C-alpha positions in Angstrom: 0.0 0.0 0.0 2.9 2.4 0.8 4.6 1.7 -2.5 1.3 2.2 -4.4 0.6 5.6 -2.7 4.1 6.9 -3.3 4.0 5.8 -7.0 0.7 7.6 -7.4 2.1 10.8 -5.8 5.2 10.6 -8.1 3.0 10.1 -11.1 0.7 13.0 -10.1 3.7 15.3 -9.8 5.1 14.3 -13.2 1.6 14.9 -14.7 1.5 18.4 -13.4 4.9 19.2 -15.0 7.3 18.6 -12.1 10.8 17.4 -13.1 11.0 13.6 -13.5 14.1 13.0 -11.3 12.7 15.3 -8.6 9.4 13.3 -8.4 11.3 10.0 -8.3 13.4 11.3 -5.4 10.3 12.6 -3.7 8.6 9.2 -4.1 11.5 7.3 -2.7 11.7 9.8 0.3 8.0 9.3 1.0 8.3 5.5 0.9 11.3 5.6 3.3 9.5 8.0 5.7 6.2 5.9 5.7 8.0 2.7 6.7 8.8 2.8 10.5 12.4 1.9 10.6 12.3 2.5 14.4 9.6 -0.1 15.0 12.0 -3.1 15.5 14.0 -1.1 18.0 10.9 0.0 19.9 9.5 -3.5 19.8 12.8 -5.0 21.1 12.9 -2.5 23.9 9.3 -3.2 24.9 10.0 -7.0 24.9 13.2 -6.5 26.9 11.3 -4.5 29.4 8.8 -7.3 29.7 11.6 -9.8 30.3 12.9 -7.5 33.1 9.6 -7.2 34.8 9.1 -11.0 34.6 12.5 -11.6 36.1 11.5 -9.4 39.0 8.7 -11.9 39.5 11.1 -14.9 39.4 10.2 -15.9 35.9 13.1 -16.2 33.5 12.4 -15.8 29.8 15.1 -17.0 27.4 13.6 -15.7 24.2 12.3 -12.2 23.6 9.4 -13.5 21.4 8.1 -15.5 24.3 7.2 -12.3 26.2 4.8 -11.4 23.3 3.4 -14.9 23.3 2.8 -14.8 27.1 1.1 -11.4 26.7 -1.3 -12.8 24.2 -2.2 -15.9 26.3 -6.0 -16.6 26.5 -6.0 -20.2 27.8 -3.7 -21.9 30.3 -3.8 -25.7 30.5 -2.3 -27.0 33.8 -1.7 -30.3 35.4 -3.5 -30.9 38.7 -1.3 -33.1 40.8 1.7 -31.3 42.1 0.8 -28.0 40.3 -2.6 -27.1 41.6 -2.3 -29.4 44.6 0.6 -30.0 47.0 1.2 -33.6 45.8 1.3 -34.8 49.4 -1.1 -37.7 49.3 -2.5 -39.1 52.5 -5.0 -42.0 52.9 -8.1 -40.6 54.4 -10.8 -43.3 54.0 -10.9 -47.1 53.6 -14.2 -48.6 52.4 -14.1 -52.4 52.8 -16.8 -55.1 52.7 -16.4 -55.4 56.5 -17.0 -51.6 57.1 -15.6 -48.1 56.5 -12.6 -46.6 58.2 -11.0 -43.2 58.4 -7.5 -42.1 59.3 -7.1 -39.6 62.2 -3.9 -37.8 61.4 -4.0 -36.0 64.7 -3.6 -39.2 66.8 -2.1 -41.3 64.0 -4.7 -44.0 64.3 -7.3 -45.9 62.2 -10.9 -45.2 63.3 -14.0 -47.2 62.5 -17.4 -45.9 61.5 -18.1 -45.1 65.1 -14.9 -43.0 65.5 -13.4 -45.7 67.8 -9.9 -47.1 67.4 -10.4 -49.8 64.8 -9.4 -53.4 65.4 -7.0 -54.6 62.6 -9.1 -57.6 61.6 -8.3 -60.0 58.8 -10.1 -58.0 56.1 -8.4 -54.7 57.0 -5.1 -56.4 57.4 -5.3 -58.0 53.9 -6.3 -54.8 52.3 -3.4 -52.9 53.8 -1.0 -55.7 52.9 -2.0 -55.5 49.3 -1.6 -51.7 49.3 1.9 -52.1 50.9 3.1 -54.8 48.5 1.7 -53.5 45.2 4.0 -50.5 44.8 7.3 -49.1 43.5 7.9 -46.4 46.1 10.3 -46.7 49.0 9.8 -45.5 52.6 12.7 -46.2 54.9 12.4 -46.2 58.7 12.9 -42.7 60.0 12.4 -41.1 56.5 9.3 -38.9 56.6 9.3 -38.2 52.9 10.4 -41.4 51.1 10.9 -41.7 47.3 8.4 -42.6 44.6 4.8 -42.0 43.7 3.0 -40.0 46.4 0.0 -42.3 46.3 2.1 -45.4 46.9 4.0 -43.6 49.7 0.6 -42.8 51.3 -0.1 -46.6 51.3 3.2 -47.3 52.9 2.5 -44.8 55.6 -0.9 -46.4 56.2 1.0 -49.7 56.6 3.2 -48.1 59.2 0.2 -46.9 61.2 -1.2 -50.5 61.1 2.2 -52.0 62.0 2.6 -53.6 58.6 5.9 -53.0 56.9 6.9 -53.9 53.4 10.4 -55.1 54.2 9.0 -57.6 56.8 6.4 -58.9 54.3 9.0 -59.3 51.5 11.2 -61.3 53.9 8.5 -64.0 54.0 6.7 -63.3 50.7 9.5 -62.5 48.2 8.4 -60.6 45.0 8.7 -62.7 41.9 7.0 -60.6 39.2 5.6 -57.2 38.6 2.9 -56.1 36.1 3.6 -52.5 35.6 0.8 -49.9 35.5 -0.7 -49.6 32.1 -2.9 -46.8 30.9 -5.2 -49.2 29.1 -5.8 -51.6 32.0 -5.5 -48.8 34.6 -4.0 -51.4 37.0 -0.7 -52.7 38.3 0.2 -55.8 40.2 3.0 -57.6 42.0 3.3 -61.4 42.5 4.8 -63.0 45.6 5.7 -66.5 46.6 3.6 -67.3 49.7 3.0 -70.7 51.2 4.0 -72.5 48.1 1.6 -70.5 45.9 1.7 -67.3 44.0 0.0 -64.4 45.7 -1.0 -61.5 43.3 -1.6 -58.1 44.8 -3.5 -55.7 42.6 -4.4 -52.0 42.8 -6.0 -49.7 40.2 -9.0 -47.7 39.1 -12.2 -49.0 40.8 -14.1 -49.6 37.5 -11.1 -51.6 36.1 -10.5 -53.8 39.2 -14.3 -54.5 39.6 -14.5 -55.6 36.0 -12.1 -58.4 36.8 -13.4 -59.2 40.3 -15.4 -62.5 40.8 -15.5 -62.4 44.6 -15.5 -60.2 47.7 -13.3 -60.5 50.7 -16.2 -60.4 53.2 -17.7 -63.6 51.8 -15.0 -65.1 49.6 -17.6 -66.4 47.2 -17.7 -66.2 43.4 -20.2 -64.6 41.2 -20.0 -60.9 42.1 -23.3 -59.6 40.8 -23.9 -56.6 38.6 -25.8 -54.9 41.4 -22.9 -55.4 43.8 -20.5 -53.9 41.2 -22.8 -50.9 40.8 -22.9 -50.5 44.6 -19.1 -50.4 44.9 -18.8 -48.0 42.0 -21.4 -45.8 43.8 -19.2 -46.0 46.9 -16.2 -44.9 44.8 -18.3 -42.0 43.5 -19.1 -40.9 47.0 -15.4 -40.7 47.9 -14.7 -38.9 44.6 -17.5 -36.3 45.3 -15.6 -35.5 48.5 -12.6 -34.5 46.4 -10.6 -37.7 47.0 -8.7 -39.8 44.5 -9.9 -43.4 44.7 -8.1 -46.7 44.3 -9.4 -50.3 44.4 -7.5 -53.2 46.0 -7.8 -56.8 45.0 -5.8 -60.1 45.3 -5.8 -63.7 44.2 -3.8 -66.8 44.9 -2.7 -69.2 42.1 -0.2 -72.0 41.7 3.4 -70.8 41.8 3.9 -72.0 38.2 1.0 -69.9 36.9 1.5 -66.6 35.0 0.3 -63.5 36.9 -2.8 -62.0 35.4 -5.8 -59.8 36.3 -8.5 -62.3 35.8 -10.6 -63.8 38.7 -9.7 -61.3 41.3 -10.9 -61.2 44.9 -12.1 -57.6 45.6 -10.8 -56.2 48.9 -12.2 -52.6 49.0 -11.6 -48.9 48.2 -9.0 -46.4 49.4 -9.6 -42.7 49.3 -6.6 -40.3 49.1 -6.6 -36.6 50.0 -4.2 -34.3 48.1 -4.8 -30.7 49.4 -4.9 -27.8 46.9 -2.1 -25.3 47.2 -3.1 -22.3 49.3 -2.1 -19.7 46.7 -3.7 -21.4 43.6 -7.2 -20.1 44.0 -6.0 -16.5 44.2 -3.8 -17.1 41.1 -6.8 -18.5 39.2 -8.9 -15.5 40.1 -6.1 -13.3 38.8 -6.1 -15.2 35.5 -9.8 -14.7 35.2 -9.5 -11.0 35.8 -6.9 -10.9 33.0 -9.3 -12.6 30.6 -7.4 -15.9 30.7 -9.3 -19.2 30.9 -7.7 -21.9 33.1 -8.2 -25.6 32.1 -7.2 -28.4 34.5 -5.8 -31.5 32.9 -5.8 -34.7 35.1 -6.1 -38.4 35.0 -8.4 -38.4 38.0 -11.9 -39.8 38.1 -14.2 -37.3 36.5 -16.1 -36.7 39.8 -12.9 -36.1 41.7 -11.7 -33.7 38.9 -14.9 -31.7 39.0 -14.8 -31.4 42.8 -11.2 -30.1 42.8 -12.0 -27.7 39.9 -15.0 -26.3 42.0 -12.8 -25.9 45.1 -10.1 -24.1 43.2 -12.7 -21.9 41.4 -11.8 -23.2 37.9 -15.5 -23.9 37.3 -18.7 -23.0 39.1 -20.6 -25.7 40.9 -22.5 -27.8 38.3 -20.6 -25.9 35.6 -17.7 -26.6 33.3 -17.0 -29.3 30.8 -15.3 -32.6 31.4 -13.7 -34.3 28.4 -12.2 -37.8 28.6 -9.0 -38.5 26.6 -10.7 -40.8 24.1 -13.2 -38.0 23.2 -10.3 -35.7 22.2 -9.8 -37.9 19.1 
């Protein structure tokens, strides 16, 4: 457009009798004057100032162009665990066929449904043993933090509360195999030699574990009915609605020569984990909203848990927002 206008001005001057060379020079001068040679310098200084201001807020920008990109941000997609939450998992609830339990962190004890110190009966002991065995995390004596997945560390700490230690279990039930967690199965398992047989400890998403379960610890019988599965899924939903992450525990015993698998499991119960939101996150999300930035939480949690955490943090309003599962993104 600039070149076209300058050419028209030069042509008009020539048409009115002005010298040819004078009008060519005038056209070139107009073209140079119309194009802002100083713009790159001004833009660079503005971006550099943006880098300086962000550095004052402990955010280091390596490329100048990134400042412009950040300034144009309209949507932020953020992970939940460890970003929006503290990533300090603790077991808060146990829902077993024999009853429900909660963990009192003040006294460091396991309480039953009547808020009395729970007796570590066979059902509770077996569930905790599976949670302690089926893991990759490590929690040494005297180490408050441990290393590994926070959810698995929470199960190890639960074992310590109940007096059940992984090292002691492995001394009599050595681990022979491990079925690593898989996003398709949503489960993992470890297999141990016990009493001449192969004991398989399983943990995973409630819907996945229940789909392979054929019995329940409380009665030990086969033929877990559809109604019972629905009831346990409803229990899992209740825990999720309280903002907890939920895992299911199961086990089975097969001949030591058998190959570990997830079929024909004996369902043991549900575990609810609490991962508290970071104190400063809600204020940061409000600041994003005021700046016209939409915050999207990305998580592998159960949909009900995800919605509850999103409501607590102010990402969505109660009964609002959109939940999209990964397979729907295709």
